[in-house]
C-alpha positions as a Markdown table, in Angstrom:
| # | Residue | x | y | z |
|---|---|---|---|---|
| 1 | Met | 0.0 | 0.0 | 0.0 |
| 2 | Ser | 1.5 | 3.4 | -1.0 |
| 3 | Ala | 1.9 | 6.0 | 1.7 |
| 4 | Val | -0.1 | 8.7 | -0.1 |
| 5 | Lys | -3.1 | 10.0 | 2.0 |
| 6 | Thr | -6.7 | 10.1 | 0.8 |
| 7 | Tyr | -7.4 | 13.4 | -0.8 |
| 8 | Asn | -10.9 | 14.9 | -0.8 |
| 9 | Ser | -10.4 | 17.9 | -3.1 |
| 10 | Leu | -8.0 | 19.2 | -5.7 |
| 11 | Ser | -7.1 | 22.1 | -3.4 |
| 12 | Glu | -5.7 | 19.6 | -0.9 |
| 13 | Val | -3.7 | 17.9 | -3.7 |
| 14 | Lys | -2.4 | 21.2 | -5.0 |
| 15 | Ser | -1.2 | 22.4 | -1.6 |
| 16 | Asp | 0.8 | 19.2 | -1.1 |
| 17 | Leu | 2.2 | 19.5 | -4.7 |
| 18 | Leu | 3.3 | 23.0 | -4.0 |
| 19 | Asn | 4.8 | 22.4 | -0.6 |
| 20 | Gly | 6.7 | 19.4 | -2.0 |
| 21 | Thr | 5.3 | 16.7 | 0.2 |
| 22 | Leu | 3.8 | 15.1 | -2.9 |
| 23 | Thr | 4.7 | 14.8 | -6.6 |
| 24 | Leu | 2.2 | 14.1 | -9.3 |
| 25 | Pro | 3.9 | 10.9 | -10.5 |
| 26 | Glu | 3.7 | 9.6 | -6.8 |
| 27 | Leu | 0.0 | 10.5 | -6.8 |
| 28 | Val | -0.7 | 8.7 | -10.1 |
| 29 | Gly | 1.3 | 5.7 | -8.8 |
| 30 | His | -0.8 | 5.7 | -5.6 |
| 31 | Tyr | -4.1 | 5.6 | -7.7 |
| 32 | Leu | -2.7 | 2.9 | -9.9 |
| 33 | Asp | -1.9 | 0.8 | -6.8 |
| 34 | Arg | -5.4 | 1.4 | -5.4 |
| 35 | Ile | -7.0 | 0.4 | -8.7 |
| 36 | Ala | -5.0 | -2.9 | -8.6 |
| 37 | Glu | -5.9 | -3.5 | -5.0 |
| 38 | Glu | -9.6 | -3.0 | -5.6 |
| 39 | Arg | -9.8 | -4.8 | -8.9 |
| 40 | His | -12.6 | -6.9 | -7.6 |
| 41 | Leu | -14.9 | -3.8 | -7.6 |
| 42 | Asn | -14.8 | -4.0 | -11.4 |
| 43 | Ala | -15.0 | -0.1 | -11.6 |
| 44 | Phe | -12.4 | 0.3 | -14.4 |
| 45 | Leu | -12.7 | -1.4 | -17.8 |
| 46 | Glu | -9.3 | -0.2 | -18.8 |
| 47 | Val | -6.5 | 1.7 | -17.0 |
| 48 | Phe | -4.4 | 4.1 | -19.0 |
| 49 | Gly | -1.4 | 3.4 | -16.7 |
| 50 | Asp | 1.7 | 4.3 | -18.8 |
| 51 | Glu | -0.1 | 7.2 | -20.4 |
| 52 | Ala | -1.2 | 8.6 | -17.0 |
| 53 | Glu | 2.4 | 8.3 | -15.7 |
| 54 | Ala | 3.8 | 10.1 | -18.7 |
| 55 | Gln | 1.2 | 12.8 | -18.3 |
| 56 | Ala | 2.0 | 13.2 | -14.6 |
| 57 | Lys | 5.6 | 14.0 | -15.4 |
| 58 | Thr | 4.6 | 16.6 | -18.0 |
| 59 | Val | 2.0 | 18.3 | -15.7 |
| 60 | Gln | 4.5 | 18.2 | -12.8 |
| 61 | Glu | 6.9 | 20.2 | -14.9 |
| 62 | Lys | 4.2 | 22.7 | -15.8 |
| 63 | Ile | 3.3 | 23.1 | -12.1 |
| 64 | Met | 7.0 | 23.8 | -11.3 |
| 65 | His | 7.1 | 26.5 | -13.9 |
| 66 | Gly | 3.8 | 28.0 | -12.9 |
| 67 | Lys | 2.2 | 27.2 | -16.2 |
| 68 | Ala | -0.3 | 24.5 | -15.2 |
| 69 | Gly | -4.0 | 24.6 | -16.0 |
| 70 | Lys | -7.0 | 24.7 | -13.6 |
| 71 | Leu | -7.2 | 21.0 | -13.2 |
| 72 | Ala | -3.5 | 20.3 | -12.8 |
| 73 | Gly | -3.2 | 17.6 | -10.1 |
| 74 | Met | -6.7 | 16.1 | -10.7 |
| 75 | Val | -6.6 | 12.5 | -11.6 |
| 76 | Ile | -9.9 | 11.6 | -13.3 |
| 77 | Gly | -11.7 | 8.6 | -14.7 |
| 78 | Ile | -14.2 | 8.8 | -17.6 |
| 79 | Lys | -17.4 | 6.8 | -18.1 |
| 80 | Asp | -17.1 | 4.3 | -20.9 |
| 81 | Ile | -19.6 | 6.3 | -23.0 |
| 82 | Ile | -17.4 | 9.4 | -23.5 |
| 83 | Cys | -15.1 | 9.4 | -26.6 |
| 84 | Tyr | -11.4 | 9.8 | -26.1 |
| 85 | Lys | -9.4 | 9.8 | -29.4 |
| 86 | Asp | -7.3 | 6.6 | -30.0 |
| 87 | His | -8.8 | 4.9 | -26.9 |
| 88 | Arg | -11.3 | 2.2 | -26.9 |
| 89 | Ile | -15.0 | 2.9 | -26.0 |
| 90 | Thr | -17.5 | 0.1 | -25.6 |
| 91 | Val | -20.4 | 1.8 | -23.8 |
| 92 | Gly | -20.6 | -1.4 | -21.6 |
| 93 | Ser | -21.8 | -3.3 | -24.7 |
| 94 | Arg | -20.6 | -6.2 | -26.8 |
| 95 | Ile | -21.7 | -4.4 | -29.9 |
| 96 | Leu | -18.8 | -2.0 | -29.6 |
| 97 | Glu | -16.4 | -4.5 | -28.0 |
| 98 | Asn | -13.3 | -3.6 | -30.0 |
| 99 | Tyr | -14.2 | -0.1 | -31.1 |
| 100 | Thr | -11.5 | 2.6 | -30.9 |
| 101 | Ser | -12.7 | 6.2 | -30.9 |
| 102 | Ile | -11.5 | 8.3 | -33.9 |
| 103 | Tyr | -12.0 | 11.6 | -32.1 |
| 104 | Ser | -12.3 | 13.1 | -28.6 |
| 105 | Ser | -15.5 | 14.4 | -27.0 |
| 106 | Thr | -15.6 | 18.1 | -26.2 |
| 107 | Val | -15.6 | 17.4 | -22.4 |
| 108 | Val | -12.4 | 15.3 | -22.7 |
| 109 | Glu | -10.7 | 18.0 | -24.8 |
| 110 | Arg | -11.6 | 20.6 | -22.2 |
| 111 | Ile | -10.3 | 18.7 | -19.2 |
| 112 | Leu | -7.1 | 17.8 | -20.9 |
| 113 | Ala | -6.6 | 21.4 | -22.0 |
| 114 | Glu | -6.6 | 22.3 | -18.2 |
| 115 | Asp | -4.1 | 19.5 | -17.4 |
| 116 | Ala | -6.4 | 16.9 | -15.8 |
| 117 | Ile | -4.9 | 13.4 | -16.0 |
| 118 | Ile | -7.3 | 10.7 | -17.4 |
| 119 | Ile | -6.4 | 7.4 | -15.6 |
| 120 | Gly | -8.9 | 5.1 | -17.4 |
| 121 | Arg | -12.4 | 4.4 | -18.5 |
| 122 | Leu | -15.1 | 3.3 | -16.1 |
| 123 | Asn | -17.7 | 0.6 | -16.3 |
| 124 | Cys | -21.3 | 1.5 | -16.8 |
| 125 | Asp | -24.7 | 0.0 | -17.7 |
| 126 | Glu | -24.9 | -0.9 | -21.4 |
| 127 | Phe | -25.6 | 2.2 | -23.4 |
| 128 | Ala | -26.2 | 3.9 | -20.0 |
| 129 | Met | -29.5 | 2.0 | -19.6 |
| 130 | Gly | -29.9 | 0.9 | -16.0 |
| 131 | Gly | -29.9 | 2.0 | -12.4 |
| 132 | Ser | -27.7 | -0.7 | -10.9 |
| 133 | Asn | -24.7 | -1.3 | -13.1 |
| 134 | Glu | -25.8 | -4.9 | -13.6 |
| 135 | Asn | -26.4 | -4.4 | -17.3 |
| 136 | Ser | -22.8 | -4.1 | -18.4 |
| 137 | Tyr | -21.5 | -6.8 | -20.8 |
| 138 | Tyr | -18.3 | -6.6 | -18.8 |
| 139 | Gly | -19.8 | -7.6 | -15.5 |
| 140 | His | -21.4 | -5.6 | -12.6 |
| 141 | Val | -19.6 | -3.1 | -10.4 |
| 142 | Lys | -19.6 | -3.6 | -6.6 |
| 143 | Asn | -20.4 | -0.9 | -4.1 |
| 144 | Tyr | -17.3 | -0.2 | -2.0 |
| 145 | Ala | -19.3 | 0.3 | 1.2 |
| 146 | Asp | -20.7 | -3.3 | 0.9 |
| 147 | Asn | -19.6 | -5.5 | -1.9 |
| 148 | Thr | -22.9 | -7.4 | -2.0 |
| 149 | Lys | -24.8 | -4.1 | -3.0 |
| 150 | Val | -25.1 | -2.4 | -6.3 |
| 151 | Pro | -23.3 | 0.9 | -6.8 |
| 152 | Gly | -26.3 | 2.4 | -8.7 |
| 153 | Gly | -26.3 | 3.2 | -12.4 |
| 154 | Ser | -25.7 | 3.8 | -15.1 |
| 155 | Ser | -22.5 | 5.6 | -13.9 |
| 156 | Gly | -21.7 | 2.9 | -11.3 |
| 157 | Gly | -18.0 | 2.6 | -12.1 |
| 158 | Ser | -17.7 | 6.4 | -12.1 |
| 159 | Ala | -19.2 | 6.6 | -8.5 |
| 160 | Val | -17.3 | 3.6 | -7.1 |
| 161 | Ala | -13.9 | 4.9 | -8.5 |
| 162 | Val | -14.4 | 8.1 | -6.5 |
| 163 | Gln | -15.9 | 6.4 | -3.4 |
| 164 | Ala | -13.0 | 3.9 | -3.2 |
| 165 | Gly | -10.3 | 6.5 | -3.8 |
| 166 | Leu | -9.2 | 5.0 | -7.2 |
| 167 | Cys | -9.1 | 8.5 | -8.6 |
| 168 | Leu | -10.0 | 12.0 | -7.3 |
| 169 | Ala | -13.0 | 12.6 | -9.6 |
| 170 | Ser | -14.8 | 11.1 | -12.5 |
| 171 | Leu | -17.1 | 12.1 | -15.4 |
| 172 | Gly | -20.5 | 10.3 | -15.7 |
| 173 | Thr | -23.6 | 11.0 | -17.7 |
| 174 | Asp | -27.1 | 11.6 | -16.4 |
| 175 | Thr | -30.2 | 11.0 | -18.5 |
| 176 | Gly | -32.7 | 10.3 | -15.7 |
| 177 | Gly | -30.4 | 10.2 | -12.6 |
| 178 | Ser | -27.4 | 8.2 | -13.8 |
| 179 | Val | -24.9 | 10.5 | -12.0 |
| 180 | Arg | -27.0 | 11.4 | -8.9 |
| 181 | Gln | -28.3 | 8.0 | -8.0 |
| 182 | Pro | -24.9 | 6.2 | -8.0 |
| 183 | Ala | -23.5 | 9.2 | -6.1 |
| 184 | Ala | -26.2 | 8.7 | -3.5 |
| 185 | Phe | -25.6 | 5.0 | -3.2 |
| 186 | Cys | -21.8 | 5.6 | -2.9 |
| 187 | Gly | -21.8 | 8.6 | -0.6 |
| 188 | Val | -20.2 | 11.1 | -3.0 |
| 189 | Val | -21.2 | 14.3 | -4.7 |
| 190 | Gly | -22.9 | 14.0 | -8.1 |
| 191 | Leu | -24.1 | 16.9 | -10.3 |
| 192 | Lys | -26.4 | 16.9 | -13.2 |
| 193 | Pro | -26.1 | 20.3 | -15.0 |
| 194 | Thr | -28.9 | 22.1 | -16.8 |
| 195 | Tyr | -29.7 | 20.5 | -20.1 |
| 196 | Gly | -27.5 | 22.3 | -22.7 |
| 197 | Arg | -25.0 | 23.6 | -20.1 |
| 198 | Val | -22.4 | 21.0 | -21.2 |
| 199 | Ser | -21.7 | 19.8 | -24.8 |
| 200 | Arg | -22.8 | 16.3 | -25.7 |
| 201 | Tyr | -20.4 | 16.1 | -28.7 |
| 202 | Gly | -18.5 | 12.8 | -28.5 |
| 203 | Val | -20.8 | 11.3 | -25.9 |
| 204 | Val | -22.6 | 8.2 | -27.1 |
| 205 | Ala | -26.3 | 9.1 | -27.3 |
| 206 | Tyr | -29.0 | 7.3 | -25.3 |
| 207 | Ala | -31.8 | 9.9 | -25.2 |
| 208 | Ser | -30.6 | 13.1 | -26.8 |
| 209 | Ser | -33.2 | 15.4 | -25.3 |
| 210 | Leu | -32.1 | 14.5 | -21.7 |
| 211 | Asp | -28.4 | 13.3 | -21.7 |
| 212 | Gln | -26.0 | 15.5 | -19.8 |
| 213 | Val | -22.4 | 14.9 | -18.7 |
| 214 | Gly | -21.8 | 15.6 | -15.0 |
| 215 | Pro | -19.0 | 15.3 | -12.5 |
| 216 | Ile | -18.8 | 12.9 | -9.6 |
| 217 | Thr | -16.4 | 14.1 | -6.8 |
| 218 | Arg | -15.6 | 14.0 | -3.2 |
| 219 | Ser | -16.3 | 17.7 | -2.7 |
| 220 | Val | -18.6 | 20.3 | -4.0 |
| 221 | Glu | -15.7 | 22.6 | -4.9 |
| 222 | Asp | -14.3 | 20.0 | -7.3 |
| 223 | Ala | -17.7 | 19.5 | -8.9 |
| 224 | Ala | -17.9 | 23.3 | -9.3 |
| 225 | Leu | -14.4 | 23.4 | -10.8 |
| 226 | Ile | -15.0 | 20.6 | -13.3 |
| 227 | Leu | -18.3 | 22.2 | -14.4 |
| 228 | Glu | -16.5 | 25.5 | -14.9 |
| 229 | Val | -14.1 | 23.7 | -17.3 |
| 230 | Ile | -16.5 | 21.5 | -19.3 |
| 231 | Ala | -19.5 | 23.9 | -19.6 |
| 232 | Gly | -20.1 | 26.4 | -22.4 |
| 233 | Ala | -20.9 | 26.7 | -26.0 |
| 234 | Asp | -19.6 | 24.3 | -28.6 |
| 235 | Glu | -19.8 | 24.6 | -32.3 |
| 236 | Tyr | -20.2 | 20.8 | -32.6 |
| 237 | Asp | -23.4 | 20.7 | -30.5 |
| 238 | Ser | -26.2 | 22.9 | -31.4 |
| 239 | Thr | -28.0 | 22.1 | -28.1 |
| 240 | Ala | -25.1 | 23.5 | -26.0 |
| 241 | Ser | -26.1 | 26.9 | -24.6 |
| 242 | Ser | -24.0 | 29.9 | -25.4 |
| 243 | Lys | -24.7 | 31.5 | -22.1 |
| 244 | Pro | -21.5 | 32.6 | -20.4 |
| 245 | Val | -20.0 | 30.2 | -17.9 |
| 246 | Pro | -19.6 | 31.7 | -14.4 |
| 247 | Ala | -16.5 | 31.0 | -12.2 |
| 248 | Tyr | -18.5 | 28.4 | -10.2 |
| 249 | Ser | -15.5 | 27.4 | -8.0 |
| 250 | Arg | -15.0 | 31.0 | -6.8 |
| 251 | Gly | -18.7 | 31.6 | -5.9 |
| 252 | Leu | -19.2 | 28.9 | -3.3 |
| 253 | Ala | -19.8 | 31.2 | -0.4 |
| 254 | Ser | -23.5 | 31.0 | 0.0 |
| 255 | Gly | -25.1 | 34.3 | 0.9 |
| 256 | Gly | -28.3 | 34.8 | 2.9 |
| 257 | Lys | -31.2 | 32.6 | 3.9 |
| 258 | Lys | -32.9 | 30.5 | 1.2 |
| 259 | Lys | -36.4 | 29.3 | 0.6 |
| 260 | Leu | -36.7 | 25.6 | -0.1 |
| 261 | Ala | -39.7 | 23.4 | -1.1 |
| 262 | Tyr | -40.0 | 19.7 | -0.5 |
| 263 | Leu | -42.6 | 17.6 | -2.3 |
| 264 | Val | -45.3 | 16.2 | 0.0 |
| 265 | Glu | -45.9 | 13.3 | -2.4 |
| 266 | Ala | -42.2 | 12.3 | -2.2 |
| 267 | Leu | -42.1 | 11.9 | 1.5 |
| 268 | Ser | -45.6 | 10.2 | 1.7 |
| 269 | Ser | -44.8 | 7.8 | -1.1 |
| 270 | Gly | -45.3 | 4.2 | -0.1 |
| 271 | Gly | -42.0 | 3.1 | -1.7 |
| 272 | Ile | -39.8 | 5.3 | 0.5 |
| 273 | Asp | -37.5 | 3.5 | 2.9 |
| 274 | Pro | -38.1 | 4.7 | 6.6 |
| 275 | Glu | -34.4 | 5.6 | 7.1 |
| 276 | Val | -34.3 | 7.7 | 3.9 |
| 277 | Lys | -37.5 | 9.5 | 5.1 |
| 278 | Thr | -35.9 | 10.2 | 8.5 |
| 279 | Met | -32.7 | 11.4 | 6.9 |
| 280 | Thr | -34.7 | 13.9 | 4.8 |
| 281 | Glu | -36.8 | 15.1 | 7.7 |
| 282 | Gln | -33.6 | 15.6 | 9.8 |
| 283 | Ala | -32.1 | 17.7 | 6.9 |
| 284 | Ile | -35.3 | 19.8 | 6.7 |
| 285 | Gln | -35.1 | 20.4 | 10.5 |
| 286 | Gln | -31.4 | 21.3 | 10.4 |
| 287 | Leu | -32.0 | 23.8 | 7.6 |
| 288 | Lys | -35.0 | 25.3 | 9.4 |
| 289 | Glu | -32.9 | 25.7 | 12.6 |
| 290 | Glu | -30.3 | 27.5 | 10.5 |
| 291 | Gly | -32.9 | 30.1 | 9.6 |
| 292 | His | -33.8 | 28.8 | 6.1 |
| 293 | Thr | -37.5 | 28.5 | 5.1 |
| 294 | Val | -38.4 | 24.9 | 4.2 |
| 295 | Glu | -42.0 | 24.3 | 3.2 |
| 296 | Pro | -44.1 | 21.5 | 1.8 |
| 297 | Val | -45.5 | 21.9 | -1.7 |
| 298 | Ser | -47.7 | 19.6 | -3.7 |
| 299 | Phe | -46.5 | 18.1 | -7.0 |
| 300 | Pro | -49.5 | 16.2 | -8.4 |
| 301 | Tyr | -47.5 | 14.7 | -11.3 |
| 302 | Leu | -45.0 | 12.6 | -9.3 |
| 303 | Glu | -46.7 | 9.3 | -10.3 |
| 304 | Tyr | -46.4 | 10.3 | -14.0 |
| 305 | Val | -42.7 | 11.2 | -14.0 |
| 306 | Val | -41.3 | 7.7 | -14.4 |
| 307 | Pro | -43.8 | 6.5 | -17.2 |
| 308 | Thr | -43.3 | 9.8 | -19.1 |
| 309 | Tyr | -39.5 | 9.5 | -18.8 |
| 310 | Tyr | -39.4 | 5.9 | -20.0 |
| 311 | Ile | -41.7 | 6.5 | -22.9 |
| 312 | Leu | -39.6 | 9.4 | -24.2 |
| 313 | Thr | -36.2 | 7.8 | -23.5 |
| 314 | Met | -37.2 | 4.4 | -25.1 |
| 315 | Ala | -38.4 | 6.2 | -28.2 |
| 316 | Glu | -35.2 | 8.2 | -28.5 |
| 317 | Ala | -33.1 | 5.1 | -27.8 |
| 318 | Ser | -34.8 | 3.2 | -30.5 |
| 319 | Ser | -33.9 | 5.9 | -33.0 |
| 320 | Asn | -30.4 | 6.6 | -31.6 |
| 321 | Leu | -29.4 | 2.9 | -31.5 |
| 322 | Ala | -30.5 | 2.1 | -35.1 |
| 323 | Arg | -26.9 | 3.0 | -36.3 |
| 324 | Tyr | -25.5 | -0.2 | -34.6 |
| 325 | Asp | -26.5 | -2.5 | -37.4 |
| 326 | Gly | -23.4 | -4.7 | -38.0 |
| 327 | Val | -22.7 | -2.9 | -41.2 |
| 328 | His | -21.0 | 0.5 | -40.4 |
| 329 | Tyr | -18.8 | -0.5 | -37.4 |
| 330 | Gly | -18.8 | -2.5 | -34.2 |
| 331 | Tyr | -19.8 | -6.1 | -33.8 |
| 332 | Arg | -20.9 | -8.1 | -36.8 |
| 333 | Ser | -22.3 | -11.6 | -36.4 |
| 334 | Pro | -20.1 | -14.3 | -37.9 |
| 335 | Asn | -23.3 | -16.3 | -38.5 |
| 336 | Ala | -24.8 | -13.7 | -40.9 |
| 337 | Thr | -25.4 | -14.8 | -44.5 |
| 338 | Asp | -27.0 | -11.8 | -46.2 |
| 339 | Leu | -27.9 | -8.2 | -45.4 |
| 340 | Glu | -31.1 | -9.0 | -43.4 |
| 341 | Ser | -29.4 | -11.7 | -41.3 |
| 342 | Thr | -26.5 | -9.3 | -40.7 |
| 343 | Tyr | -28.9 | -6.8 | -39.2 |
| 344 | Lys | -30.9 | -9.3 | -37.2 |
| 345 | Lys | -28.1 | -11.5 | -35.9 |
| 346 | Ser | -25.6 | -8.7 | -35.1 |
| 347 | Arg | -28.2 | -6.7 | -33.1 |
| 348 | Ser | -29.6 | -9.8 | -31.4 |
| 349 | Glu | -26.1 | -11.0 | -30.4 |
| 350 | Gly | -24.5 | -7.6 | -29.8 |
| 351 | Phe | -27.1 | -6.0 | -27.5 |
| 352 | Gly | -28.0 | -7.1 | -24.0 |
| 353 | Asn | -31.5 | -7.8 | -22.8 |
| 354 | Glu | -32.2 | -4.4 | -21.2 |
| 355 | Val | -31.1 | -2.6 | -24.3 |
| 356 | Lys | -33.2 | -4.9 | -26.6 |
| 357 | Arg | -36.2 | -4.3 | -24.3 |
| 358 | Arg | -35.9 | -0.6 | -24.6 |
| 359 | Ile | -35.3 | -0.6 | -28.3 |
| 360 | Met | -38.4 | -2.8 | -28.9 |
| 361 | Leu | -40.6 | -0.8 | -26.6 |
| 362 | Gly | -39.3 | 2.5 | -28.2 |
| 363 | Thr | -40.0 | 1.2 | -31.7 |
| 364 | Phe | -43.5 | 0.2 | -30.6 |
| 365 | Ile | -44.1 | 3.6 | -29.0 |
| 366 | Leu | -43.1 | 5.3 | -32.3 |
| 367 | Ser | -45.1 | 3.0 | -34.6 |
| 368 | Ala | -48.1 | 4.2 | -36.6 |
| 369 | Gly | -51.2 | 4.0 | -34.4 |
| 370 | Tyr | -49.3 | 4.2 | -31.2 |
| 371 | Tyr | -47.3 | 7.4 | -31.7 |
| 372 | Asp | -50.2 | 9.7 | -30.6 |
| 373 | Ala | -51.3 | 7.4 | -27.8 |
| 374 | Tyr | -47.8 | 7.3 | -26.2 |
| 375 | Tyr | -45.1 | 9.5 | -27.5 |
| 376 | Ala | -47.2 | 12.6 | -28.2 |
| 377 | Lys | -49.0 | 12.3 | -24.9 |
| 378 | Ala | -45.7 | 11.8 | -23.0 |
| 379 | Gln | -44.4 | 15.0 | -24.6 |
| 380 | Lys | -47.5 | 16.9 | -23.3 |
| 381 | Val | -47.0 | 15.5 | -19.8 |
| 382 | Arg | -43.4 | 16.4 | -19.9 |
| 383 | Lys | -44.4 | 20.0 | -20.6 |
| 384 | Leu | -46.8 | 19.9 | -17.6 |
| 385 | Ile | -44.0 | 18.5 | -15.4 |
| 386 | Arg | -41.6 | 21.2 | -16.6 |
| 387 | Gln | -44.1 | 24.0 | -16.1 |
| 388 | Lys | -45.1 | 22.9 | -12.6 |
| 389 | Thr | -41.5 | 22.5 | -11.6 |
| 390 | Glu | -40.6 | 26.0 | -12.9 |
| 391 | Glu | -43.7 | 27.4 | -11.1 |
| 392 | Ile | -42.4 | 26.0 | -7.8 |
| 393 | Leu | -38.9 | 27.4 | -8.5 |
| 394 | Asn | -40.4 | 30.8 | -9.2 |
| 395 | Thr | -41.4 | 30.9 | -5.5 |
| 396 | Tyr | -38.6 | 28.9 | -4.0 |
| 397 | Asp | -34.8 | 28.9 | -4.5 |
| 398 | Phe | -34.5 | 25.1 | -4.5 |
| 399 | Ile | -36.5 | 21.9 | -4.3 |
| 400 | Leu | -35.2 | 19.4 | -1.7 |
| 401 | Met | -35.9 | 15.6 | -1.8 |
| 402 | Pro | -34.1 | 12.3 | -1.2 |
| 403 | Thr | -32.0 | 11.3 | -4.3 |
| 404 | Thr | -33.3 | 7.8 | -4.1 |
| 405 | Pro | -36.3 | 6.1 | -2.3 |
| 406 | Thr | -34.0 | 3.4 | -0.8 |
| 407 | Pro | -30.3 | 2.9 | 0.0 |
| 408 | Ala | -28.3 | 0.6 | -2.4 |
| 409 | Phe | -30.0 | -2.7 | -2.9 |
| 410 | Gly | -28.5 | -6.1 | -3.3 |
| 411 | Ile | -26.8 | -7.3 | -6.5 |
| 412 | Gly | -29.4 | -9.5 | -8.3 |
| 413 | Glu | -32.3 | -8.2 | -6.1 |
| 414 | Lys | -34.2 | -6.3 | -8.7 |
| 415 | Ile | -32.6 | -7.3 | -12.0 |
| 416 | Asp | -35.5 | -9.6 | -13.0 |
| 417 | Asp | -38.2 | -6.9 | -12.4 |
| 418 | Pro | -37.7 | -4.0 | -14.8 |
| 419 | Val | -40.7 | -2.1 | -13.4 |
| 420 | Thr | -39.3 | -2.1 | -9.8 |
| 421 | Met | -36.0 | -1.1 | -11.2 |
| 422 | Tyr | -37.5 | 1.8 | -13.2 |
| 423 | Leu | -39.4 | 3.0 | -10.2 |
| 424 | Ala | -36.1 | 3.5 | -8.4 |
| 425 | Asp | -35.7 | 6.7 | -10.6 |
| 426 | Ile | -38.8 | 8.3 | -9.2 |
| 427 | Phe | -36.9 | 11.2 | -7.4 |
| 428 | Thr | -34.3 | 11.8 | -10.1 |
| 429 | Val | -36.2 | 12.0 | -13.4 |
| 430 | Gln | -38.2 | 15.2 | -12.5 |
| 431 | Ala | -35.1 | 17.4 | -12.9 |
| 432 | Ser | -34.2 | 15.6 | -16.1 |
| 433 | Leu | -37.6 | 16.1 | -17.7 |
| 434 | Ala | -37.7 | 19.7 | -16.5 |
| 435 | Gly | -34.1 | 20.3 | -17.9 |
| 436 | Ile | -33.0 | 21.9 | -14.6 |
| 437 | Pro | -29.8 | 21.3 | -12.6 |
| 438 | Ala | -29.8 | 18.9 | -9.7 |
| 439 | Ile | -27.1 | 17.7 | -7.3 |
| 440 | Ser | -26.9 | 14.7 | -4.9 |
| 441 | Val | -24.8 | 15.3 | -1.7 |
| 442 | Pro | -23.9 | 12.8 | 1.0 |
| 443 | Ala | -26.3 | 12.8 | 3.9 |
| 444 | Gly | -24.9 | 10.2 | 6.3 |
| 445 | Asn | -25.3 | 6.4 | 6.4 |
| 446 | Asn | -28.2 | 4.2 | 7.4 |
| 447 | Ser | -28.1 | 1.8 | 10.3 |
| 448 | Ser | -26.4 | -0.8 | 8.1 |
| 449 | Gly | -23.6 | 1.7 | 7.1 |
| 450 | Leu | -24.9 | 2.2 | 3.6 |
| 451 | Pro | -24.6 | 5.8 | 2.3 |
| 452 | Leu | -27.7 | 8.0 | 1.7 |
| 453 | Gly | -28.0 | 11.0 | -0.5 |
| 454 | Leu | -30.0 | 14.2 | -0.4 |
| 455 | Gln | -30.9 | 16.0 | -3.7 |
| 456 | Phe | -31.3 | 19.7 | -4.4 |
| 457 | Met | -32.8 | 21.0 | -7.6 |
| 458 | Gly | -32.4 | 24.6 | -8.8 |
| 459 | Arg | -33.5 | 26.9 | -11.6 |
| 460 | Arg | -32.3 | 26.5 | -15.1 |
| 461 | Phe | -28.6 | 27.6 | -15.4 |
| 462 | Gly | -28.7 | 28.2 | -11.6 |
| 463 | Glu | -25.7 | 25.8 | -11.0 |
| 464 | Gly | -23.8 | 28.6 | -9.2 |
| 465 | Glu | -26.4 | 29.0 | -6.5 |
| 466 | Leu | -27.1 | 25.3 | -6.3 |
| 467 | Leu | -23.4 | 24.5 | -5.7 |
| 468 | Ala | -23.0 | 27.3 | -3.2 |
| 469 | Phe | -26.0 | 26.0 | -1.2 |
| 470 | Ser | -24.8 | 22.4 | -1.4 |
| 471 | Glu | -21.4 | 23.5 | 0.0 |
| 472 | His | -23.3 | 25.4 | 2.8 |
| 473 | Phe | -25.4 | 22.3 | 3.5 |
| 474 | Leu | -22.4 | 20.0 | 3.8 |
| 475 | Glu | -20.6 | 22.4 | 6.1 |
| 476 | Leu | -23.8 | 22.7 | 8.2 |
| 477 | Thr | -24.2 | 18.9 | 8.5 |
| 478 | Lys | -20.4 | 18.3 | 8.6 |
| 479 | Gln | -20.9 | 15.5 | 6.1 |
| 480 | Lys | -17.8 | 14.2 | 4.5 |
| 481 | Val | -17.2 | 11.5 | 2.0 |
| 482 | Ile | -16.8 | 8.3 | 4.0 |
| 483 | His | -13.2 | 7.2 | 4.6 |
| 484 | His | -12.4 | 3.5 | 4.8 |
């Protein structure tokens, strides 16, 4: 075991780099040792060891000469859905088993330009479809707090890598909670930015109207810093907003008392675990004692958020995944004899069950005769959800709720019941459908020692206020990422 301590923020790393108690090659060596020690967690699909070591030397030189970027000293892992030129990307699927990316995503280019060191690519549910990281072709990821539990999904590897101290931070993607839910299950910080805040160029599409890249970190300040680097306009993504990007990391001092709403329906929902409910009520009490206003509001559409979300995402997935046909690139069935059998066999053999389920349901939803009954109706409900959410945020600064209805569940516990699995997204999909930013922060552990997460949602492009308030909340409750 290397003698490097556990770092919780880039500022801690930088201070040791500058006072000479740590070098970047030592830090990278420490993380590589940790990854090898914790190989059984299956968080990394590939480690870029030699490359990270070489990069560490280069960045160390830059630091010595005072020429290093904002993320110098940050060792980061990327979800296996984010393209990195000349590196493999499989999206957790057999269909892209041996595919090497021919270009880098905008987010990768931006973090590299600020001297982050990418240490490897992280396991995830196939095509980001799943809430437990049990749908990866490359095996499931284990929760570091309890190896019999799931880490959450789809960015399970990204959350566990940060939780177990295999890297300082990671990038995940969040379509309906895939950054926030695993962050909650693993006791770390996970941020989903406003839709359009971060470019999706070079991120393999699942549901294009919802996908967003977000950071998973051990501190709010690191989440703020990463967002500051990856956010902003991009000529390669017309949905990326051209709004200027604030210096999020320098605006973390939260000013004044805030007004928060919590959804009555969320806390009275039958599916909520008693300890999750208690944790939320305690957080509400602490905030009230601190002088913030926290009030119950009704959100009558809570029972419709999950069906609406799945109808829309399955429809978009059916369209986005049509390109994996065994002809252009990726897996091609050796048993194919003609064009039709190439399509059928390659897709049947290349995709896992959950992805096939979503493609088939999505194709059904978009078919003649059903389009109006399902897809068009879901779009209308999405609009109602967005309007009602915005209406609440016109009166309140933030909406507070648990990130997940339960703590991490057992591996294999829900995998055979897709509906139960989908319902685990009930508290995260609202922010996705409304296109607003949301963050999950650690809120202690339950009686079995499993992490619990609390979620705050804010106004569109209000990440600055959301991050500052989250920082204030963590200072107030003295929550720290669990050390093992």
